[in-house]
Backbone bond lengths (Angstrom), bond angles and torsions (degrees), N, CA, C in turn:
res aa  C-N    CA-C-N  psi(-1)  N-CA   C-N-CA  omega(-1)  CA-C   N-CA-C  phi
1 M - - - 1.455 - - 1.516 109.35 -
2 H 1.300 115.20 141.20 1.462 121.69 173.17 1.517 107.39 -124.76
3 V 1.341 116.51 132.29 1.457 122.15 179.46 1.521 108.35 -118.18
4 G 1.328 117.10 123.00 1.460 123.36 176.68 1.512 110.56 -114.60
5 V 1.332 115.96 147.41 1.466 121.66 -175.80 1.519 110.27 -133.37
6 T 1.329 116.73 136.20 1.461 122.05 164.68 1.515 106.40 -122.84
7 V 1.326 116.26 146.43 1.461 120.72 -175.89 1.522 109.59 -141.24
8 G 1.327 116.51 146.39 1.457 121.02 177.77 1.517 111.30 -148.10
9 F 1.322 115.78 145.99 1.464 123.16 177.02 1.524 109.06 -76.75
10 M 1.340 117.10 141.58 1.461 122.44 -179.51 1.533 109.44 -115.23
11 P 1.343 117.42 82.97 1.466 120.02 -176.13 1.521 113.63 -61.55
12 E 1.339 116.80 -31.22 1.463 120.56 -178.54 1.531 113.01 -67.76
13 H 1.324 117.75 -17.27 1.465 122.45 179.21 1.528 112.25 -111.34
14 S 1.334 116.62 2.30 1.460 121.07 -175.41 1.520 111.31 -104.27
15 S 1.321 115.38 158.43 1.458 123.03 175.56 1.519 107.74 -153.01
16 A 1.323 116.86 175.88 1.462 120.41 178.46 1.527 109.28 -56.99
17 G 1.315 116.52 125.69 1.462 120.83 179.21 1.512 114.57 82.24
18 Q 1.338 117.35 1.71 1.464 120.93 179.18 1.522 108.49 -146.66
19 Q 1.327 115.81 92.02 1.456 122.50 -178.55 1.521 108.72 -100.55
20 V 1.338 116.63 121.64 1.464 121.40 -174.14 1.532 109.71 -107.84
21 F 1.331 114.77 132.59 1.453 122.21 178.54 1.525 109.17 -126.19
22 Q 1.326 115.49 137.81 1.461 122.61 174.26 1.517 106.38 -99.76
23 Y 1.326 116.11 141.45 1.463 118.99 174.27 1.519 109.48 -137.01
24 Q 1.327 114.24 149.34 1.457 121.48 177.75 1.526 107.57 -121.45
25 I 1.319 114.95 130.35 1.459 121.71 -179.61 1.529 108.31 -114.47
26 T 1.339 115.56 134.89 1.460 121.31 171.45 1.526 107.38 -121.19
27 I 1.321 115.19 124.70 1.460 122.34 178.06 1.522 106.60 -109.72
28 E 1.317 116.01 125.30 1.461 121.07 -179.33 1.522 109.20 -119.89
29 N 1.324 115.67 125.59 1.463 120.78 178.60 1.523 109.12 -84.98
30 R 1.320 115.75 103.27 1.461 121.61 179.62 1.527 111.86 -98.14
31 S 1.328 116.11 12.89 1.466 119.69 179.19 1.525 109.80 -98.39
32 G 1.314 115.84 177.04 1.456 121.54 177.48 1.517 112.70 -93.59
33 D 1.340 117.39 4.09 1.463 122.13 -178.24 1.523 110.87 -113.94
34 T 1.330 115.49 159.40 1.457 121.73 174.43 1.525 108.83 -88.53
35 W 1.329 116.23 134.65 1.459 122.25 -179.61 1.518 110.31 -128.34
36 Q 1.337 115.72 146.98 1.455 121.25 174.94 1.522 108.95 -116.65
37 L 1.337 115.44 134.90 1.458 120.94 177.01 1.527 107.78 -82.10
38 L 1.320 116.67 115.05 1.466 121.32 -177.38 1.522 113.57 -95.77
39 A 1.331 116.32 -39.90 1.471 119.49 -172.50 1.524 109.97 -153.30
40 R 1.345 114.91 168.44 1.455 121.77 177.97 1.520 109.79 -135.45
41 H 1.332 115.00 154.83 1.464 122.16 173.13 1.521 107.59 -137.61
42 W 1.339 116.75 130.39 1.465 122.79 176.87 1.507 109.85 -123.24
43 D 1.329 116.70 139.80 1.455 124.11 165.78 1.524 105.76 -113.43
44 I 1.329 116.07 121.64 1.463 122.45 -174.78 1.524 108.01 -122.49
45 Q 1.333 116.28 130.03 1.460 120.46 179.52 1.523 108.69 -128.00
46 D 1.349 116.27 135.80 1.459 119.89 178.20 1.527 110.33 -97.59
47 G 1.331 115.94 -179.18 1.455 121.86 -176.56 1.516 114.74 -66.53
48 N 1.325 117.54 -16.13 1.470 121.73 175.56 1.519 111.96 -87.40
49 G 1.328 117.09 -2.14 1.456 120.65 -178.74 1.512 113.88 87.84
50 R 1.334 117.08 2.68 1.471 120.26 177.23 1.515 109.59 -69.88
51 L 1.320 115.31 129.52 1.460 121.86 -177.54 1.522 108.96 -115.98
52 F 1.323 116.39 131.34 1.460 119.34 171.79 1.516 109.17 -138.42
53 S 1.317 114.99 155.15 1.464 121.98 -177.18 1.512 109.96 -117.21
54 V 1.322 114.74 149.54 1.458 122.12 177.48 1.523 107.34 -130.71
55 D 1.329 116.61 127.56 1.460 122.76 175.47 1.519 108.23 -124.57
56 G 1.321 116.09 145.34 1.451 118.68 177.79 1.511 111.56 -170.36
57 E 1.327 114.08 167.31 1.455 120.50 176.87 1.518 109.26 -77.95
58 G 1.319 116.04 138.50 1.461 121.90 174.14 1.515 113.47 51.89
59 V 1.340 114.35 -156.01 1.458 122.66 176.36 1.522 108.04 -138.31
60 I 1.298 116.58 137.48 1.475 124.56 -178.51 1.534 112.11 41.67
61 G 1.319 116.52 42.74 1.459 121.89 176.88 1.521 114.94 78.37
62 E 1.313 117.91 10.16 1.464 121.16 -178.78 1.527 110.56 -124.58
63 Q 1.317 115.47 155.66 1.462 123.49 172.53 1.526 106.92 -126.56
64 P 1.339 116.12 76.71 1.468 119.92 -171.37 1.523 113.44 -65.13
65 L 1.325 114.38 147.98 1.456 123.95 175.61 1.525 106.89 -102.06
66 L 1.335 116.40 124.91 1.459 120.74 -178.75 1.524 110.07 -114.35
67 R 1.311 115.17 109.61 1.461 120.47 175.83 1.529 108.77 -76.71
68 P 1.325 118.80 165.88 1.466 120.36 178.58 1.527 111.35 -52.68
69 G 1.340 116.05 129.80 1.460 121.76 179.81 1.512 114.91 84.61
70 A 1.336 118.21 -8.38 1.462 121.17 -177.00 1.525 111.63 -77.12
71 K 1.351 115.27 153.74 1.456 122.73 174.81 1.525 108.56 -123.86
72 Y 1.322 114.99 146.88 1.461 121.44 175.57 1.524 107.30 -133.19
73 T 1.326 117.01 127.49 1.454 122.26 -178.68 1.522 109.26 -123.95
74 Y 1.339 115.39 137.76 1.460 120.06 175.03 1.519 109.73 -144.71
75 D 1.333 115.37 158.78 1.462 123.50 177.58 1.512 109.31 -114.04
76 S 1.326 115.92 145.34 1.450 121.34 174.62 1.525 108.21 -151.86
77 F 1.323 116.93 -173.78 1.456 120.31 179.14 1.519 109.48 -147.36
78 V 1.329 114.47 163.64 1.451 121.65 177.98 1.530 107.63 -142.48
79 T 1.318 116.01 148.78 1.454 122.12 177.26 1.526 108.91 -119.06
80 I 1.329 115.68 130.45 1.457 120.68 173.67 1.525 108.00 -124.27
81 E 1.325 115.85 160.84 1.466 119.79 -178.36 1.527 112.01 -77.84
82 I 1.320 116.86 -47.77 1.467 122.86 -174.19 1.529 109.64 -131.68
83 Q 1.330 116.33 138.05 1.463 121.59 173.05 1.525 108.86 -86.93
84 P 1.307 118.78 160.83 1.456 127.12 -11.01 1.523 110.30 -80.15
85 G 1.301 115.40 157.36 1.450 121.37 175.76 1.517 109.39 -132.90
86 H 1.315 115.44 -177.26 1.457 118.98 173.93 1.525 109.90 -154.55
87 M 1.323 114.14 159.58 1.458 122.21 178.65 1.518 108.98 -131.07
88 R 1.305 115.01 149.13 1.469 123.00 171.72 1.518 106.34 -153.55
89 G 1.315 116.32 161.99 1.452 118.24 179.82 1.509 112.03 178.59
90 Y 1.331 113.82 -159.80 1.463 119.78 178.48 1.521 109.24 -158.29
91 Y 1.334 113.99 159.72 1.457 122.16 172.29 1.518 108.45 -106.98
92 V 1.317 116.52 146.54 1.463 122.04 171.05 1.523 105.85 -99.75
93 M 1.326 114.80 118.32 1.457 121.90 -178.18 1.527 109.06 -114.83
94 Q 1.335 115.63 153.29 1.469 120.74 177.95 1.517 109.16 -133.97
95 D 1.345 115.70 136.56 1.462 119.28 178.17 1.532 110.09 -90.55
96 A 1.324 116.18 -179.58 1.470 121.93 -176.00 1.527 113.28 -64.44
97 W 1.335 118.13 -19.23 1.462 122.37 -179.18 1.531 112.22 -97.27
98 G 1.336 116.51 4.77 1.458 120.52 177.73 1.519 114.64 88.76
99 E 1.329 117.46 1.84 1.467 120.61 177.12 1.526 109.06 -73.52
100 R 1.330 116.15 134.52 1.458 120.77 179.79 1.523 111.02 -107.80
101 A 1.323 115.22 151.48 1.458 121.60 178.20 1.523 108.86 -145.94
102 Q 1.337 115.33 149.48 1.461 121.17 172.62 1.520 108.08 -95.75
103 V 1.334 115.61 127.55 1.458 121.53 177.89 1.522 107.43 -109.73
104 P 1.342 117.72 114.54 1.462 119.70 -176.98 1.521 112.39 -67.57
105 I 1.334 114.85 144.32 1.459 122.46 172.13 1.524 105.81 -100.45
106 P 1.340 118.55 124.16 1.462 119.37 -178.12 1.529 110.96 -57.78
107 P 1.329 117.59 138.96 1.464 119.83 177.28 1.524 110.41 -62.51
108 F 1.337 115.95 145.57 1.458 119.61 176.22 1.517 109.84 -142.47
109 H 1.346 114.47 153.94 1.458 121.91 -176.53 1.516 111.39 -89.37
110 L 1.311 114.96 150.27 1.450 123.20 174.38 1.528 106.14 -117.73
111 S 1.332 115.46 94.91 1.452 119.72 -179.13 1.525 109.73 -149.61
112 L 1.306 116.57 156.12 1.448 124.47 -175.13 1.525 111.78 -54.16
113 G 1.316 116.07 124.86 1.434 121.59 173.50 1.522 116.28 76.47
114 E 1.317 118.22 -0.68 1.466 119.53 -176.36 1.520 110.51 -86.36
115 R 1.332 115.06 137.23 1.464 122.22 173.55 1.515 106.37 -128.81
116 V 1.318 115.51 128.29 1.455 120.14 -176.09 1.515 109.15 -123.31
117 L 1.311 116.26 137.73 1.463 120.87 174.17 1.510 107.08 -126.96
118 N 1.339 116.66 120.79 1.464 121.39 179.18 1.512 110.01 -104.50
């Protein structure tokens, strides 16, 4: 699996104490097996050093199935109090035989004007 991230600041939705960032994730199955994304885990830290975690089923209400060579892309957003911040996490994936694996999401920064592609 390969996970790529792009991120951008959303000034039109941000205010003092509420900084909003949009991010786009692309997951590409570079293996020879079919995998399903079951769950996600995020660790999010703001510029004050406050750390919080988010766990949930799937992504944006879906649990996509990725066949060999398939890509899945989705958009989401995060709000932090103070810039700069950063996010990192992982997906829980399961293959057709019920084996589970954690797929790391590359860490990315949440700061004004930054765009990152992993």
